[in-house]
C-alpha positions as CSV (number, residue, x, y, z in Angstrom):
1,M,113.4,61.3,109.8
2,S,116.8,62.2,111.1
3,D,117.5,64.9,113.6
4,V,119.5,66.9,111.0
5,Q,116.7,66.7,108.4
6,S,114.1,67.8,111.0
7,L,116.4,70.7,112.0
8,M,116.8,71.7,108.4
9,E,113.0,71.7,107.8
10,H,112.5,73.8,110.9
11,L,115.1,76.3,109.8
12,D,113.4,76.5,106.3
13,R,110.0,77.3,108.0
14,M,111.7,80.0,110.2
15,T,113.4,81.5,107.2
16,Q,110.1,81.8,105.4
17,E,108.4,83.4,108.4
18,L,111.3,85.9,108.8
19,T,110.9,86.8,105.1
20,Q,107.2,87.5,105.6
21,I,107.9,89.6,108.7
22,K,110.5,91.5,106.8
23,K,108.0,92.3,104.0
24,I,105.6,93.6,106.6
25,A,108.2,95.7,108.3
26,I,109.3,97.2,105.0
27,G,105.6,98.1,104.3
28,L,105.4,99.8,107.7
29,V,108.5,101.9,107.0
30,E,107.1,103.1,103.7
31,C,103.9,104.0,105.4
32,D,105.7,105.9,108.2
33,K,107.9,107.7,105.7
34,G,104.8,109.1,103.9
35,K,103.3,110.1,107.2
36,T,106.5,111.8,108.3
37,E,106.7,113.8,105.0
38,R,103.1,114.9,105.3
39,A,103.7,116.0,108.9
40,W,106.8,118.0,107.9
41,D,104.9,119.7,105.0
42,D,102.1,120.6,107.4
43,L,104.6,122.0,109.9
44,M,106.2,124.2,107.2
45,A,102.8,125.5,106.1
46,A,101.9,126.3,109.7
47,S,105.2,128.0,110.2
48,K,104.6,130.3,107.2
49,E,101.1,131.2,108.5
50,I,102.4,132.0,112.0
51,S,105.3,134.1,110.6
52,Q,102.9,136.2,108.6
53,E,100.7,136.9,111.6
54,W,103.6,137.5,114.1
55,K,103.7,141.0,115.5
56,G,106.4,140.6,118.1
57,V,110.2,140.7,117.9
58,S,111.8,138.3,115.3
59,A,113.2,135.0,116.5
60,V,116.7,136.2,115.6
61,E,116.3,139.3,117.8
62,E,114.9,137.2,120.7
63,I,117.8,134.8,120.6
64,R,120.3,137.7,120.4
65,A,118.7,139.3,123.4
66,Q,118.8,136.0,125.4
67,R,122.5,135.6,124.6
68,E,123.5,139.0,125.8
69,K,125.3,138.8,129.0
70,R,124.3,141.3,131.6
71,W,126.7,141.0,134.5
């Protein structure tokens, strides 16, 4: 077997392995995407619940008060 043929076979094996790794990585990205979307939905639901229960000044009023310059 020539060195070139050996090298080509090795490159073919590496290419197959990289293809398998890529498939695994794509599967992980899809899994993470679903997890991220669920986390965002949970955050938005919690935000609405907190807003309904809030008794203090609004966020806009609080930010406005913090931005006022009192020299």
